C-alpha positions in Angstrom: 0.1 -0.1 0.0 1.5 3.2 -1.2 1.8 6.0 1.7 -0.9 8.8 1.4 0.7 12.1 0.4 1.3 14.8 3.3 -0.9 17.3 3.9 1.6 19.6 5.3 2.5 22.3 3.0 6.1 22.4 2.0 8.2 25.4 2.0 11.6 26.7 0.9 14.1 28.1 3.2 14.7 31.8 1.8 18.0 32.4 0.4 20.7 33.5 2.3 21.7 37.2 1.8 24.6 37.8 -0.4 27.3 40.5 -0.1 29.3 42.5 -2.7 32.8 43.2 -2.7 33.8 45.8 -5.6 37.7 46.0 -6.2 39.2 48.9 -7.7 42.2 47.5 -9.4 40.1 44.0 -9.7 43.0 42.1 -11.7 46.0 43.0 -9.5 48.1 40.8 -7.0 46.1 41.8 -3.8 42.5 41.4 -5.6 43.3 38.0 -7.1 44.8 36.7 -4.0 41.8 37.9 -2.0 39.2 36.5 -4.5 41.2 33.0 -4.5 41.8 33.2 -0.8 38.1 33.8 -0.2 37.0 30.7 -2.1 39.9 28.5 -0.6 38.9 29.3 3.0 35.2 29.2 2.5 35.5 25.8 0.8 37.6 24.6 3.7 40.9 24.1 1.4 43.1 26.3 3.6 42.5 27.9 6.9 42.0 31.6 7.4 45.5 32.3 8.6 45.8 36.2 8.7 42.4 37.1 8.8 41.5 39.0 12.1 37.9 38.6 11.8 38.2 34.8 11.8 39.5 34.9 15.5 37.0 34.0 18.6 37.1 37.9 19.3 34.7 38.6 16.1 32.6 35.2 16.4 29.6 37.1 17.6 29.6 40.2 15.4 27.6 38.9 12.8 30.0 39.4 9.9 29.0 38.1 6.3 30.4 34.7 6.0 33.1 34.2 3.3 30.9 32.1 1.2 28.2 34.7 0.9 30.8 37.4 -0.7 30.3 37.9 -4.5 33.1 39.9 -6.2 33.2 42.5 -9.0 35.3 45.5 -9.8 37.0 48.1 -12.2 40.5 47.7 -13.7 42.2 49.3 -16.7 44.2 45.9 -17.6 42.5 42.8 -19.5 44.5 39.8 -17.9 41.7 37.3 -16.9 41.7 36.5 -13.2 42.5 32.6 -13.7 45.4 33.4 -15.6 46.6 35.9 -12.9 46.3 33.5 -10.5 48.3 31.1 -12.5 51.0 33.6 -12.7 50.6 34.0 -8.7 51.0 30.4 -8.1 54.3 30.2 -10.2 55.8 32.8 -8.5 54.8 31.1 -5.0 52.2 33.9 -3.9 49.2 31.4 -4.3 49.6 27.6 -3.2 50.1 25.1 -6.3 47.1 23.9 -7.5 44.9 26.6 -5.8 44.3 28.5 -9.4 42.6 25.0 -10.9 40.7 24.5 -7.3 38.9 27.8 -7.1 38.8 28.4 -11.5 35.2 28.6 -11.3 35.2 31.5 -8.6 37.9 33.3 -10.3 36.3 32.9 -13.5 32.7 34.5 -11.9 34.4 37.4 -10.4 36.3 38.2 -13.8 33.0 38.3 -15.3 32.2 41.1 -13.2 35.1 43.4 -13.9 34.4 46.3 -15.9 37.0 48.6 -17.7 38.0 51.5 -15.6 38.8 55.1 -16.5 42.2 56.3 -17.5 45.0 56.2 -15.1 46.4 59.5 -15.8 45.1 63.2 -16.4 45.3 65.0 -19.8 47.1 67.7 -17.8 47.6 68.8 -14.2 44.9 71.0 -14.2 42.6 70.1 -16.9 39.0 69.7 -16.4 38.5 66.3 -18.0 39.7 62.6 -18.7 39.6 61.1 -21.7 38.9 57.4 -23.1 41.8 57.6 -25.5 43.9 59.6 -27.2 41.4 60.3 -29.4 38.3 59.7 -27.8 35.6 61.8 -26.4 36.2 64.0 -23.4 34.5 63.3 -20.0 34.2 65.3 -17.2 34.9 64.2 -13.6 31.3 63.9 -12.8 30.7 61.9 -16.3 33.3 59.4 -14.9 31.9 59.2 -11.5 28.5 58.4 -12.8 29.9 55.8 -15.1 31.6 53.9 -12.2 28.5 54.3 -10.2 26.4 53.0 -12.6 28.4 49.7 -12.7 28.3 49.3 -9.2 24.7 49.6 -9.0 24.1 47.2 -11.6 26.5 44.6 -10.0 24.6 45.1 -6.7 21.0 44.8 -8.5 22.0 42.0 -11.0 23.0 39.9 -7.9 20.3 41.0 -5.4 23.1 41.8 -3.1 22.1 42.6 0.6 25.1 45.5 0.3 28.2 46.3 -1.6 31.3 47.8 -0.3 33.9 49.0 -2.5 37.6 48.6 -1.6 40.5 50.5 -3.6 43.5 48.1 -4.2 44.8 49.7 -7.2 48.5 50.9 -7.5 49.6 53.8 -5.7 49.0 57.1 -7.7 51.1 60.3 -7.0 49.2 63.1 -5.1 47.4 65.5 -7.3 47.7 68.8 -8.4 46.0 71.4 -6.5 42.3 71.1 -7.2 42.3 68.1 -9.5 40.7 64.9 -8.9 42.7 62.1 -9.2 41.5 58.6 -10.4 41.2 57.4 -6.9 39.0 60.2 -5.8 36.7 59.5 -8.8 36.1 55.9 -7.9 35.3 56.9 -4.2 33.2 59.5 -5.1 31.6 56.8 -7.6 31.3 54.4 -4.1 29.3 57.0 -2.4 27.1 58.0 -5.2 26.0 54.3 -5.4 25.1 54.2 -1.6 28.2 51.8 -1.1 30.8 51.5 2.1 34.2 52.5 0.7 37.9 51.3 2.0 41.0 52.8 0.6 43.6 50.3 1.1 46.2 52.5 -0.8 48.1 55.5 -0.1 46.1 57.2 -2.9 44.0 60.3 -2.4 40.6 58.8 -2.5 38.3 60.3 -0.2 40.9 62.5 1.3 40.4 65.0 -1.2 38.8 68.3 -0.1 36.7 68.6 -2.9 35.1 65.4 -1.4 34.5 66.3 1.9 31.0 67.3 2.0 29.8 64.4 -0.2 31.4 62.0 2.4 29.5 63.9 5.2 26.3 63.6 3.2 26.5 60.0 2.1 25.2 58.2 5.1 27.7 55.2 4.5 30.5 53.8 6.5 34.2 54.5 5.2 37.7 53.8 6.3 41.4 54.1 5.2 44.1 55.2 4.2 47.0 52.8 3.3 46.9 49.2 4.6 49.5 48.3 7.2 51.0 45.0 6.1 54.8 44.8 6.9 57.3 47.4 7.8 54.8 49.8 9.1 53.1 47.2 10.8 56.3 46.6 13.1 57.1 50.4 13.2 53.6 50.7 15.0 54.8 48.0 17.7 58.4 49.4 18.1 57.7 52.9 18.1 55.4 52.6 21.4 58.1 50.2 22.8 60.5 52.9 22.6 58.3 55.4 23.8 57.2 53.6 26.8 60.7 52.4 28.0 61.8 56.2 28.2 64.4 55.5 25.4 65.4 58.1 22.9 65.3 57.6 19.4 67.9 59.4 17.4 67.3 58.0 13.8 65.1 55.7 11.9 66.0 55.0 8.4 64.6 52.1 6.1 65.0 50.6 2.6 62.2 48.8 1.0 63.1 46.2 -2.2 60.3 45.2 -4.1 59.3 44.2 -7.8 55.8 43.6 -9.2 53.3 45.9 -10.2 54.0 47.9 -6.7 57.5 48.3 -7.5 57.0 49.5 -10.9 54.4 52.1 -9.8 56.7 53.3 -6.8 59.8 53.8 -9.1 57.6 57.3 -9.6 59.4 59.6 -7.1 56.0 61.2 -6.7 54.1 57.7 -6.0 56.9 56.6 -3.6 56.5 60.1 -1.6 52.8 59.3 -1.2 53.6 56.0 0.1 56.3 56.9 2.5 54.2 59.8 4.1 52.1 57.2 5.8 55.3 55.2 7.1 56.7 58.6 8.5 53.2 59.5 10.1 53.3 56.4 12.1 56.6 57.0 13.7 55.7 61.0 14.5 52.4 59.7 16.2 53.8 57.0 18.0 57.1 58.7 19.2 55.7 62.5 19.7 58.0 63.8 16.7 59.4 62.2 13.5 63.0 61.1 14.2 65.6 61.7 11.5 66.2 59.5 8.6 63.8 58.3 5.9 62.6 55.5 3.7 63.9 54.5 0.4 61.8 52.4 -2.2 63.8 50.5 -4.8 62.2 48.7 -7.7 63.9 45.4 -8.2 61.9 43.6 -11.0 63.5 40.3 -10.4 61.6 39.9 -6.9 58.3 39.7 -8.3 55.6 40.0 -5.7 58.1 39.5 -2.8 59.6 42.3 -1.0 62.4 43.1 1.7 62.4 45.8 4.0 65.1 46.8 6.4 64.9 49.3 9.2 68.0 50.7 11.0 66.9 52.5 14.4 69.7 54.3 16.2 68.6 55.1 20.1 70.2 56.3 23.4 70.0 54.3 26.4 70.7 55.0 30.3 73.7 57.7 30.7 73.8 58.2 26.9 74.8 54.8 25.9 74.5 54.6 22.2 72.6 51.4 20.7 71.2 50.4 17.4 68.2 47.9 16.4 68.0 46.5 13.0 65.1 44.6 11.5 64.4 42.7 8.3 60.9 41.8 7.1 60.8 39.5 4.1 57.6 38.7 2.6 54.7 38.8 0.1 52.5 42.2 0.5 49.5 40.2 -1.4 49.4 37.8 0.8 49.7 40.0 4.0 47.1 42.2 2.4 44.6 39.8 1.0 43.2 38.7 4.4 43.0 42.5 5.7 41.1 43.3 2.6 38.5 40.5 3.4 38.6 41.8 7.0 37.6 45.2 6.1 34.9 44.3 3.4 32.9 42.3 6.3 33.6 44.9 8.7 32.0 47.7 6.6 29.2 45.4 5.3 28.3 44.9 8.7 28.4 48.4 9.8 26.2 49.5 7.1 23.8 46.7 8.2 24.1 48.3 11.8 23.2 51.5 10.4 27.0 53.0 11.2 28.1 55.6 9.1 30.9 58.2 8.8 34.6 57.6 9.1 35.4 54.4 11.2 38.5 55.7 13.3 38.0 52.2 15.3 39.6 50.5 12.0 42.9 52.3 12.6 44.4 48.8 13.6 44.4 48.1 9.6 45.8 51.4 8.3 49.0 53.7 8.4 46.9 57.0 8.0 43.4 56.3 9.7 40.5 58.2 9.1 39.1 59.7 12.2 40.4 59.9 15.5 42.1 57.1 17.4 45.4 55.9 19.1 48.6 55.5 17.0 50.1 52.2 18.6 49.0 48.6 17.5 47.9 47.6 20.7 45.5 50.1 21.5 44.2 50.0 17.8 43.6 46.5 18.8 41.5 47.3 21.6 39.5 49.7 19.7 38.9 47.3 17.1 37.5 44.7 19.5 35.2 47.3 20.7 33.8 47.9 17.5 33.3 44.3 17.0 30.9 44.2 20.0 29.0 47.1 18.6 28.3 45.0 15.4 26.8 42.1 17.3 23.0 41.4 16.9 22.5 42.3 20.5 24.1 45.5 20.3 21.7 48.6 19.0 23.0 51.0 16.4 23.6 53.6 18.6 25.4 51.6 21.2 28.9 53.3 22.2 28.5 55.8 19.5 30.6 58.3 21.6 33.8 56.1 21.1 35.2 58.1 18.6 32.5 60.7 17.8 32.7 59.6 14.2 29.1 58.4 13.5 25.9 59.9 13.0 
């Protein structure tokens, strides 16, 4: 005898929300490593090493799961993400076999990458950018509209619960007075599209005075500038150590040897100056004044995506005893930066869910030049970050602890 059909109606579970991560510089090493790494960790192929948001302090914060993230972005180059990932694996940045294991995810993200705008202005003070040498001129506002439309289309087509824009493009020189550089056009587009924004680079982004009012009125969270991944991460730990132990730092000099896209971009003295400003600012903030010395950046193409950073610190001990500390940091910036990019994307998306807007000074842990107010030492910054993580939990109201930094509306 056959069983009677059930009289209980069947209902399908609602689809879990998905969230967008729109990467400016979406085919670069950092972006490719972030996309591949997110897929690998979500599938259980690799542990989330380097991801602060995967530690116990963030378990109750309600952050979007890695598997819920959908990637897209802008770029001016056309090397497909799967091919770029293969190049990174050949250079030892990605594990051997990982590009093949996450090929579908890389291909899906690559299909969502749209052409970026020009990387250089027609002139230092010219009012327009061009599609090409012979193409039609577009005003800054035209470009912002184009970029914002791409982001909105991405969000709408995938029915995303929210999207965050993260700038991981190469460092650009500081702009001429009054000129909006490309990074600021992308930043303005993020705000116009109603998306949170993260500037992981030393480029101008939202720091341009012409965008101050737009940022204040956008009603979205934003954070930056310039991710703290290696040499400056170490400086933010050592600087407070010298200060707290009452040791007088006389000079602090450094050298960076790097290749790849960063090395080529930072061979431009103006771009290198923009990069070094953040490194020097960390020392000034932690020591109370900038010591003698500077950082030199050398492009060594043979190094590829790997970097060596050397610091030489001269300081005085008791009774004027002269001492020296030297540090060597060797690593891969892409592998250091990618987990932080994923952290920041999740934190901004969750902040938007909780109605937190404006500059997120509590995320200074991640940056050389943080927005808003906050401490300069890494330990104090981590304490602020954990407080922020607690605010993001489902049990916290959007206005809880809103007075911590005075940055949120």
